[in-house]
N, C-alpha and C positions, 0 to 999 in steps of 0.2 A: 830112717832118719827122723821120722816124726816124733819118736820118743825123746831124742836129743833136743829137738825143737821145743817140745812141751816142757822138758826139764829146764831149758834156758829161759823160757817164758815165766815159769814158776819162780825160778831164781831171781829174775829181774823184778817180779812183783814183790817178793819178800824184801829184796834190797831196797826197793823204792819205798816200801812201808817203813823200814828201819830208818832211812834217811829223813823222811817226813816226820817221824816220831822224834828223832834227835833234833831236828830244827825246832819243833814244838817245845822240847825241853830247853833249848837255848833261849827261846823267847820267854818262856815262863821264868827261867833263871834271871834274865835281865829285868823283868817286871818285879820279881820278888826282891831284887837287890835294892830297889827304890823304897821298899816298905820298911826297912830298918829291922830292928829286933822285936818281933811280935811273938809273944809266947804261943799263941794259937797256931801260928804258921811255922814254928821253929822246926818241927820234925819234917814237914813237907819241904821246907827250904833247905834243910840239911841233905835230904835225899836228892833233890833236884840239883843242888850245887855240886854234889859228888859226881852225879852223872854228867853234868855239863863240864866239870873239871877235867874229865878224861880227855877232852879235846882242847879245852881252853888253856889249861896249864902249860902244855908245850908251846902253844901259840904265844902266850904271855912272855915266854923267855925270848922269843924272836921279836915280837912287836911290843915294845914298852908303852905303857899308858902315857898319854899327853896330858899333863896336869892331873886332874881328877877324872878324866874321861878314859874309860877302858873300851876300846873299839874292837877288841878281839872277838866278841860274839858276832859282830857284823862280818868280820873276815871269815870266821868259821862257817857262817851261813852261806857266804859266797862260795866257799870251797865245797860245801855239801850240795849246793845247787849245781855247781859245775860237774861234780861226780854224777849227780842224777842226770844231768843233760847229756853227758858224754858216755859214761860207762853203762848206765841202766838203759838208755835209749839204744845203745849199740847191742846190748843183750836182747832187747825186744826185737830189733831188726833181724839179728841173726836167727833168733828163735822163730820168727815169723817166716823167714825164707826156708828154714829147714822143715817146716810143716808140710 
């Protein structure tokens, strides 16, 4: 059973890294949205906004902006933190018990 435990621990670590990286991408996208159209940052901004849009665009259909304020990045980060706290920690616990 230790093989399954090690597999679940490795899976949890990879999933946790992906979640933290995506939270970082959402924060960078929010910061870059305040900078406007800067030629030096255009390619970086385009890549980051495409990556962030994978999660933000479906959320924007459900949660409409209030005035000029788009709060969907905040909601997305809350969802990712919940997934990290619930799913990843559950995988860590199960993996630890199977060792």
